[in-house]
N, C-alpha and C positions, 0 to 999 in steps of 0.2 A: 358684839359680844362673842367670845370664843367658847368652843366646847372642848372638852378634854379628849385626849387620845383614847382613854378608856370608854368614854361615852360613844365616840365614833366607832370604835372597834366592836362594842357590844351591839350597836345598831346593825352594822354590816353583817356580823355573825348571825344575829337573830333573823335578819332579813333572808339570808340564804337558807338557814335551818327551817324556818316556817314555810318558805316557798317549796323546798324539797319535800316536806311532809304534807303539803297542802293543808296546813293548819291555818284556816282562814281567820279564826278568832285571834290566834297568836300573832298572825301577820298584821291584821288590822289594829291590834293593840299597840303596834309600833308607831302609829300615826295619831295625830291630834283629831278631835271630833270634827274640826272644820278644815281638815287637810285638803290640799289641792294636789292631785296625782295626775301628771301628764304622761300618758303612755304613748311614747314615740311621737315625733312631730306629725305624722300622718294618722296617728291613732286617736284615741279618745281622751278627753279630760274628764275626770270624775272628781266630785267635791263631796267630802264628808266620808265618815267610816262606813255608813250603810251602803253608799254607792260603791265604795272601794271593795266591800265584801262581795257584792254582785259581780264586779269586774274580775276579782280573783276566782270566783266560782266559774265564770265563763272561760278564763284562762286555763283552769284545771281541765275542763272538758276538751279544750283545744290541744293542750300540751301533753296530757296523759301523765305517765310516770316520768319523773325528772330526777337527774343527778345534778346538783348545783354546786359550782365552785365560785367562791368569792375572792376577789383580789384584796390586797392590803389597802386600807383606806388612806386617802389623801385628804388633809383637813386645811381649810382656810376660813378662819372665823367661825361662823355657825354652819358652814357648808361642808359636806362630806362627799367625796367622789370615790366610787369603787367600780371596778370591772366585774362582770359576771360571765361565766361560761357554763352553759347548760346543755346536757345531753337529754333530749326528750324522746320518748317512745309512746306513740299513740296508736294502739292496735299494732299493725305491722309497719307503720311508718316511723322512720328514725330521722331526727333532725337535731341540729345544733343551733343554739341561740347564743350569739356572742354580742355583748354590749356593755354599757356602763350607765351609771346613774349619778345624778347630783341631788343630794337631799339636804334640806335646811332643817337643822335640829334645834329645838328650843333648849336653851341652857338650863332652865329650871327643872325640866323633867326628861330631857332627851328624846321627846316625841318629835316626829317629823311633821312639819307644818306645810312644806311644799316639796314636791318630788317630781323630777323630770328624768326620763330614761330614753336611751337610744340603743337600738340593737340591729343586728343582721341575722337573717334566717339562712342557714346553710343546710343543704340536703345531706343526710347521713350523720353519723357520729364522727366528729373530728376532734383532735386534741389541739389545745392551744399551742402557739409557737413559743420559742425561747423568750424569756423575760416577761411573759404574760403575768399580769396581776401584781407586779412589783413596782 
């Protein structure tokens, strides 16, 4: 089943907006009750919204204040891929988180049922290179 460009774009934009605001409720509302969220291949896997909310709360403590940029979504059937570029400042420590995710969205409601992300941590605040996010 395919999802529309509008559904994919709405998910990507809301993902970035709720991450940047640390709106845990809004963020978790993007995911199905039984979602599987794989946080990096060496990270943890959480299942369900309650576990996802705890994960996001932990990430907020670790990342601090963030400025989130999201790339244009790529769509294949029910999957959406998007890059993200995040400037994070926690106390006096600055970092950049550069990565991407693959999200499987349900066609009936646009909620994400399976999510996988990969990222790199970079010291300091860096700008993305040419062509990033397109």
